[in-house]
Structures are given as C-alpha cells and as structure tokens.
C-alpha atoms as a printed R data frame, in Angstrom:
   type eleno elety resid chain resno       x      y       z
1  ATOM     1    CA   UNK     A     1 114.582 58.611 200.618
2  ATOM     2    CA   UNK     A     2 114.263 58.421 204.364
3  ATOM     3    CA   UNK     A     3 110.714 57.996 205.575
4  ATOM     4    CA   UNK     A     4 109.358 59.923 208.537
5  ATOM     5    CA   UNK     A     5 107.417 58.172 211.277
6  ATOM     6    CA   UNK     A     6 104.299 59.733 209.806
7  ATOM     7    CA   UNK     A     7 105.130 58.241 206.390
8  ATOM     8    CA   UNK     A     8 105.727 54.812 207.931
9  ATOM     9    CA   UNK     A     9 102.504 55.005 209.935
10 ATOM    10    CA   UNK     A    10 100.577 55.926 206.792
11 ATOM    11    CA   UNK     A    11 101.975 52.854 205.023
12 ATOM    12    CA   UNK     A    12 100.716 50.662 207.875
13 ATOM    13    CA   UNK     A    13  97.416 52.557 208.021
14 ATOM    14    CA   UNK     A    14  97.968 53.386 211.680
15 ATOM    15    CA   UNK     A    15  98.165 56.598 213.661
16 ATOM    16    CA   UNK     A    16 101.721 57.964 214.045
17 ATOM    17    CA   UNK     A    17 101.201 57.883 217.816
18 ATOM    18    CA   UNK     A    18 100.799 54.112 217.590
19 ATOM    19    CA   UNK     A    19 104.207 53.857 215.969
20 ATOM    20    CA   UNK     A    20 105.710 56.088 218.658
21 ATOM    21    CA   UNK     A    21 104.072 53.932 221.330
22 ATOM    22    CA   UNK     A    22 105.545 50.810 219.729
23 ATOM    23    CA   UNK     A    23 108.957 52.463 219.849
24 ATOM    24    CA   UNK     A    24 108.546 52.930 223.587
25 ATOM    25    CA   UNK     A    25 106.464 49.904 224.591
26 ATOM    26    CA   UNK     A    26 107.433 47.321 221.960
27 ATOM    27    CA   UNK     A    27 111.015 48.163 221.001
28 ATOM    28    CA   UNK     A    28 111.617 44.796 219.324
29 ATOM    29    CA   UNK     A    29 108.619 45.261 217.015
30 ATOM    30    CA   UNK     A    30 109.681 48.827 216.243
31 ATOM    31    CA   UNK     A    31 113.221 47.635 215.472
32 ATOM    32    CA   UNK     A    32 111.882 45.019 213.046
33 ATOM    33    CA   UNK     A    33 109.816 47.673 211.274
34 ATOM    34    CA   UNK     A    34 112.751 50.076 210.987
35 ATOM    35    CA   UNK     A    35 115.054 47.317 209.732
36 ATOM    36    CA   UNK     A    36 112.444 46.329 207.164
37 ATOM    37    CA   UNK     A    37 112.322 49.858 205.782
38 ATOM    38    CA   UNK     A    38 116.141 50.055 205.813
39 ATOM    39    CA   UNK     A    39 116.325 46.749 203.924
40 ATOM    40    CA   UNK     A    40 113.847 47.982 201.334
41 ATOM    41    CA   UNK     A    41 115.896 51.162 200.844
42 ATOM    42    CA   UNK     A    42 119.122 49.159 200.483
43 ATOM    43    CA   UNK     A    43 117.497 46.932 197.849
44 ATOM    44    CA   UNK     A    44 116.353 50.000 195.898
45 ATOM    45    CA   UNK     A    45 119.871 51.475 196.008
46 ATOM    46    CA   UNK     A    46 121.392 48.171 194.921
47 ATOM    47    CA   UNK     A    47 118.978 48.008 191.979
48 ATOM    48    CA   UNK     A    48 119.836 51.565 190.984
49 ATOM    49    CA   UNK     A    49 123.555 50.728 191.125
50 ATOM    50    CA   UNK     A    50 122.996 47.610 189.029
51 ATOM    51    CA   UNK     A    51 121.041 49.644 186.483
52 ATOM    52    CA   UNK     A    52 123.826 52.243 186.304
53 ATOM    53    CA   UNK     A    53 126.460 49.538 185.838
54 ATOM    54    CA   UNK     A    54 124.394 47.928 183.074
55 ATOM    55    CA   UNK     A    55 124.081 51.298 181.314
56 ATOM    56    CA   UNK     A    56 127.846 51.816 181.558
57 ATOM    57    CA   UNK     A    57 128.442 48.347 180.173
58 ATOM    58    CA   UNK     A    58 126.175 49.102 177.221
59 ATOM    59    CA   UNK     A    59 128.004 52.395 176.583
60 ATOM    60    CA   UNK     A    60 131.377 50.631 176.532
61 ATOM    61    CA   UNK     A    61 130.060 47.903 174.226
62 ATOM    62    CA   UNK     A    62 128.678 50.535 171.843
63 ATOM    63    CA   UNK     A    63 132.082 52.267 171.607
64 ATOM    64    CA   UNK     A    64 133.876 49.103 170.462
C-alpha cells in the first residue's frame, strides 16, 4: 500500500506541510524518509512472498 504524504506525516506526528517543506528545503532528508518507507514496503512484500511459498511447500508435502 502506497502511503500519501499525509499518511507519512501522521506517522511522524508532523503537519503534512512540514513534509512538503522538507521535500523542497531538505531534499536529502526527504529522500531518506521516502526510501525508508519503500524499504519497509519491500520487506512486507518479501515476507508475504515467503509466506506464500511456505504454504505452497506445505500443500505439496501434504499431497505426497
């Protein structure tokens, strides 16, 4: 699920305008924040894939 700037700001307990200002005035900080959220999303997807593979493995074992 892709977060909006408002969602991200809420998670940091800051005003969304602060996040927009960081994007303009502190691009390196903003980039770190965005990459952090992207990393978290990638980890969640990887975990979901691992869970699906484990379920498939269990199905194949059960059919033997």
